[in-house]
C-alpha positions in Angstrom: -128.5 17.0 10.3 -131.1 19.8 10.8 -133.6 18.8 8.1 -136.4 17.2 9.9 -138.8 20.0 10.7 -142.6 19.7 10.1 -143.4 19.2 6.5 -139.7 18.5 5.6 -139.1 17.1 2.1 -136.6 14.7 3.8 -139.5 13.0 5.7 -141.2 12.6 2.3 -138.1 10.8 1.0 -138.3 8.3 3.9 -142.0 7.8 3.4 -141.6 7.2 -0.3 -144.3 9.7 -1.2 -145.0 11.1 -4.6 -142.6 13.9 -5.5 -139.9 12.5 -3.2 -136.5 11.2 -4.4 -137.6 7.6 -3.8 -141.3 7.6 -4.9 -143.1 4.4 -4.0 -140.2 3.1 -1.9 -140.7 3.7 1.8 -138.1 3.1 4.4 -140.1 2.3 7.6 -137.2 0.8 9.5 -135.6 4.3 9.6 -138.7 5.9 11.3 -137.5 7.5 14.5 -138.8 6.4 17.9 -140.2 9.9 18.2 -142.0 9.6 15.0 -141.7 12.0 12.1 -141.0 14.8 14.5 -140.9 18.7 14.2 -137.2 19.2 15.0 -137.5 22.9 15.7 -139.6 22.3 18.8 -137.8 22.3 22.2 -139.3 19.0 23.4 -137.5 17.2 20.5 -134.2 18.8 21.4 -134.7 17.9 25.1 -135.3 14.2 24.2 -132.3 14.1 21.9 -130.0 15.6 24.5 -131.3 13.4 27.3 -130.7 10.3 25.2 -127.3 11.5 24.2 -126.3 12.2 27.8 -127.4 8.7 28.8 -125.0 7.3 26.2 -122.1 9.4 27.3 -122.1 11.7 24.3 -120.4 15.0 25.1 -121.5 17.3 22.3 -123.5 17.7 19.1 -122.0 19.2 15.9 -124.9 20.9 14.0 -124.7 21.2 10.2 -124.8 25.0 9.6 -125.7 26.6 6.3 -125.7 30.1 4.9 -127.7 31.6 2.0 -127.1 35.2 2.8 -128.6 34.4 6.2 -128.6 31.2 8.4 -130.6 28.3 6.8 -132.0 25.2 8.6 -131.1 26.7 12.0 -134.3 25.5 13.7 -132.7 22.5 15.4 -129.9 24.7 16.9 -132.4 27.3 18.0 -134.4 24.5 19.8 -131.1 23.6 21.6 -130.5 27.2 22.6 -134.0 27.6 23.9 -133.5 25.0 26.6 -132.1 25.7 30.0 -131.0 22.1 30.7 -128.7 20.6 28.1 -127.9 17.5 30.1 -124.2 18.4 29.9 -124.2 18.0 26.1 -122.4 20.9 24.5 -122.6 22.1 20.9 -120.5 23.2 18.0 -121.1 23.9 14.3 -119.9 22.5 10.9 -120.1 25.1 8.2 -121.6 23.1 5.3 -120.2 24.8 2.1 -121.1 22.2 -0.5 -123.5 23.0 -3.4 -125.7 25.0 -3.4 -124.1 26.7 -0.4 -120.4 26.9 -1.6 -120.6 30.6 -2.4 -121.0 31.5 1.2 -117.2 31.9 1.6 -117.4 35.4 0.3 -119.7 36.3 3.2 -117.2 35.1 5.7 -117.1 38.4 7.7 -120.9 38.4 8.2 -120.9 34.7 9.0 -118.1 35.1 11.6 -119.8 38.0 13.5 -123.1 36.0 13.5 -121.2 33.1 15.1 -119.6 35.3 17.7 -122.8 37.0 18.6 -125.1 33.9 18.6 -122.9 30.9 19.4 -119.4 31.5 20.7 -120.7 33.6 23.6 -122.9 30.7 24.8 -121.5 28.9 27.9 -122.2 25.5 26.3 -120.3 26.2 23.1 -117.6 23.5 22.7 -114.0 24.6 22.9 -110.8 22.7 22.0 -107.5 23.9 23.4 -109.4 26.9 24.7 -110.8 28.0 21.3 -114.3 27.6 19.8 -114.5 24.5 17.6 -115.7 25.0 14.0 -115.6 22.4 11.3 -115.6 23.3 7.6 -117.2 20.7 5.4 -115.1 21.3 2.2 -111.8 23.1 2.5 -111.4 22.6 -1.2 -114.5 24.5 -2.1 -113.6 27.2 0.4 -110.2 27.5 -1.3 -111.7 27.5 -4.8 -114.3 30.2 -3.9 -111.6 32.4 -2.6 -109.4 31.8 -5.6 -106.6 29.8 -4.1 -104.9 28.7 -0.9 -103.1 32.0 -0.3 -106.3 34.0 -0.1 -107.9 31.2 2.0 -104.9 31.5 4.4 -105.3 35.3 4.7 -109.1 34.9 5.4 -108.6 32.2 7.9 -105.9 34.2 9.8 -108.3 37.2 9.8 -111.2 35.0 11.0 -109.1 33.7 13.9 -108.0 37.3 14.8 -111.5 38.8 14.7 -113.0 35.8 16.6 -110.3 36.1 19.3 -109.3 32.6 18.4 -110.8 29.6 16.6 -110.0 25.9 16.6 -110.7 25.3 12.9 -111.1 21.7 11.6 -111.1 20.8 7.9 -113.1 17.8 6.7 -111.0 15.8 4.2 -113.2 13.0 3.0 -110.5 11.0 1.2 -107.3 9.1 1.9 -104.4 11.2 3.1 -101.8 12.7 0.8 -98.9 15.0 1.9 -100.0 17.5 -0.7 -103.5 18.0 0.6 -102.4 18.0 4.2 -99.7 20.5 3.4 -102.3 22.9 2.0 -104.3 22.6 5.2 -101.2 23.6 7.2 -100.6 26.6 4.9 -104.1 27.7 5.2 -104.0 27.7 9.0 -106.3 24.8 10.0 -105.7 23.4 13.4 -106.9 19.8 12.7 -108.3 17.5 10.0 -111.1 15.0 10.2 -113.8 13.6 7.8 -117.5 13.8 7.4 -117.0 10.3 6.1 -114.7 8.1 3.9 -117.5 6.2 2.2 -116.9 7.4 -1.4 -113.3 6.1 -1.3 -113.9 2.9 0.6 -114.9 0.5 -2.2 -117.6 -0.3 -4.8 -121.0 1.2 -4.6 -122.4 -1.9 -2.8 -120.2 -3.4 -0.2 -120.3 -4.6 3.4 -120.2 -2.6 6.6 -117.3 -4.8 7.8 -115.2 -3.7 4.8 -116.1 -0.1 5.5 -114.9 -0.1 9.1 -111.8 -2.0 8.0 -111.1 0.8 5.5 -111.6 3.3 8.4 -109.0 1.6 10.5 -106.5 1.7 7.7 -107.3 5.3 6.9 -106.9 6.4 10.6 -103.4 4.9 10.6 -102.5 6.5 7.3 -103.5 10.0 8.6 -101.7 9.5 11.9 -98.5 8.4 10.1 -98.5 11.3 7.6 -99.4 13.9 10.2 -96.6 12.6 12.5 -94.1 13.3 9.7 -95.6 16.7 9.0 -95.5 17.7 12.7 -91.9 16.5 13.1 -90.9 18.6 10.1 -92.7 21.7 11.5 -90.9 21.1 14.8 -87.6 21.2 13.0 -86.9 17.5 13.3 -86.1 14.8 10.8 -89.1 13.5 8.8 -87.6 11.1 6.2 -90.8 10.1 4.4 -92.0 13.7 4.0 -88.5 14.8 2.9 -88.7 12.3 0.1 -92.0 13.7 -1.0 -90.6 17.3 -0.8 -87.6 16.2 -3.1 -90.1 15.0 -5.7 -92.3 18.1 -5.5 -89.3 20.3 -6.0 -89.2 19.0 -9.6 -92.8 20.1 -10.3 -93.2 23.8 -11.1 -96.9 23.8 -10.3 -96.1 23.2 -6.6 -93.3 25.8 -6.4 -95.1 28.6 -4.5 -96.9 26.3 -2.0 -93.7 24.3 -1.4 -91.6 27.3 -0.7 -94.2 28.6 1.8 -94.4 25.2 3.4 -90.6 24.9 3.7 -90.5 28.3 5.4 -92.6 26.8 8.2 -89.9 24.3 9.2 -89.1 24.7 12.9 -92.2 27.0 13.4 -93.8 24.5 15.9 -97.0 24.6 14.0 -99.1 21.4 14.1 -101.9 19.8 12.2 -103.9 17.4 14.4 -106.4 14.6 13.8 -109.9 14.1 15.1 -110.9 10.4 14.5 -114.2 10.0 12.5 -116.4 6.9 12.9 -119.6 5.8 11.2 -122.6 3.6 12.2 -123.6 2.7 8.7 -124.3 4.0 5.2 -127.1 3.6 2.6 -128.2 6.7 0.8 -130.7 5.1 -1.6 -133.6 7.3 -0.4 -131.7 10.2 -1.9 -129.5 8.7 -4.6 -131.3 5.6 -5.9 -129.1 3.6 -8.2 -126.2 6.1 -7.7 -126.2 5.4 -4.0 -123.4 3.9 -1.9 -124.7 1.0 0.2 -122.8 -0.6 3.0 -124.7 -3.8 4.1 -124.8 -5.5 7.5 -124.4 -2.8 10.1 -125.5 -3.9 13.5 -125.1 -2.3 17.0 -122.5 -5.0 17.9 -120.3 -4.2 14.9 -120.7 -0.5 15.5 -119.6 -1.0 19.2 -116.5 -2.9 17.9 -115.8 0.0 15.5 -116.0 2.5 18.3 -113.8 0.4 20.6 -111.2 0.3 17.9 -111.4 4.1 17.6 -110.9 4.4 21.4 -107.9 2.1 21.3 -106.5 4.1 18.3 -106.8 7.3 20.2 -105.2 5.9 23.3 -102.2 4.4 21.4 -101.4 7.7 19.7 -101.9 10.2 22.5 -98.3 10.4 23.6 -97.1 11.6 20.2 -99.6 14.5 20.4 -100.9 14.2 16.8 -104.3 12.5 17.6 -106.7 14.4 19.8 -108.7 12.6 22.5 -111.9 13.1 20.5 -114.0 10.6 18.5 -116.6 11.9 16.1 -119.7 9.9 15.0 -121.3 10.6 11.7 -124.1 11.0 12.4 -126.9 11.4 14.9 -129.8 11.5 12.5 -128.8 11.2 8.8 -131.8 8.9 8.2 -131.8 9.4 4.4 -128.1 8.6 4.2 -128.5 5.5 6.4 -126.1 6.9 9.0 -127.7 7.4 12.4 -127.6 6.4 16.0 -130.8 8.2 17.1 -133.3 5.6 18.4 -135.6 4.1 15.7 -138.5 1.7 15.7 -136.3 -1.0 14.2 -133.3 -0.7 16.6 -134.7 1.1 19.6 -131.7 2.6 21.6 -129.3 -0.2 20.6 -126.9 2.1 18.7 -126.7 4.4 21.7 -126.1 1.4 23.9 -123.2 0.6 21.6 -121.7 4.0 22.3 -122.1 3.5 26.1 -120.5 0.0 25.8 -117.5 1.1 23.8 -116.6 4.1 26.0 -117.9 2.7 29.3 
C-alpha cells in the first residue's frame, strides 16, 4: 500500500492527530520498526525487500492508481531505483475503486505506460510466461465500460497490444457461478481476492472465525472453478449444468448465457490464486463503521498460511489452483492488515511466513 511517504495523511491517522480520521485516538502498536518512514526513498525499499527475502517472499504486488497519470507511484519508483532487489520481484494491482474508477476509459494510455515502465523490467513477475496484473474491481471496470461485452473487447485488445497479459480479477465475496462466468466471458485468466472480510461475519468478530471463513471460501471457489473448467474442456459438469438450466429461464441472462455456452469445449480456463490475511481492524479509517477481527497473532497467522499451503498442494493435480499464495498485505497499517515489522510484534509475522513455507 504505497501511502506512507513523508507527510502522508495516513501517518496522521495512525498518530490520531487533529484533522485525521481518528482524531485523539493513536495506534502506537502499529508503528513500523522503521518509524514513520518516507516510503519513496530507496533505503526504505531496500530494507523492505531485504526483510521480505529473509522470510521467503517471492514478490510484492504494488497498489497502482491512475488519475490521468500515475498516482502514489513513489514506492514502486523506489523499488525500481535499486540495483539489488534480493530476488523479490514485483507486479501491480490496478486499483480502480472510487475515486479512481473512471480510469478504465484511459486503458490505452495506462497499458502503454505499463509496457514502457514495468513490463520491460527483468524483475517484473510473470505467470505462465505473461506479465501478471491484478484488477481490484472487475465490477467497476465492467460498469465504467458499459457492460461485460465492452469489457471483454477491451481486455482482448489489452492482451494483444501488451503481447500477452496474465490478468487476475479480485472478487471479494463468496463465489457464484454467475459472477465467475462473467469473468470467463471477459477474458480474465484467474480470480483471487483483496480480502473476504466484508462477507465473513459481523462487524466485530474473531480472527479465528475469519480464517475459518477463508478456508471455506477457498474450497467453494475451487469447487465451482473445477466445474467451470470441466465444462470449458467439453466434459460433464453436473452442478454447473443445473445452474445453466435455471438461468435459461431468466431473460436477463440470455446474452451472457449464450456466449458462455458457445465456449464449451474451447479449453479456456479460469484459475484461482489463494488469498490469505494476517488480520483486520480498520478503525483508524472507519471508526464505528469498521470491521474488526480480534485476536490475530503470528502463531495463528502461521497456521492460516500452513492451511493455504496444504490447500494449494491438495488441488494442484486438477490444475485449477495455481501454486501461488497471496498475503494481504505487507503494510496496510490503517486497515490492521500487515506483516511488515512493527514495534509491537517485531519480525514475528515474517517469521510466521518463514515457518509456514519452510
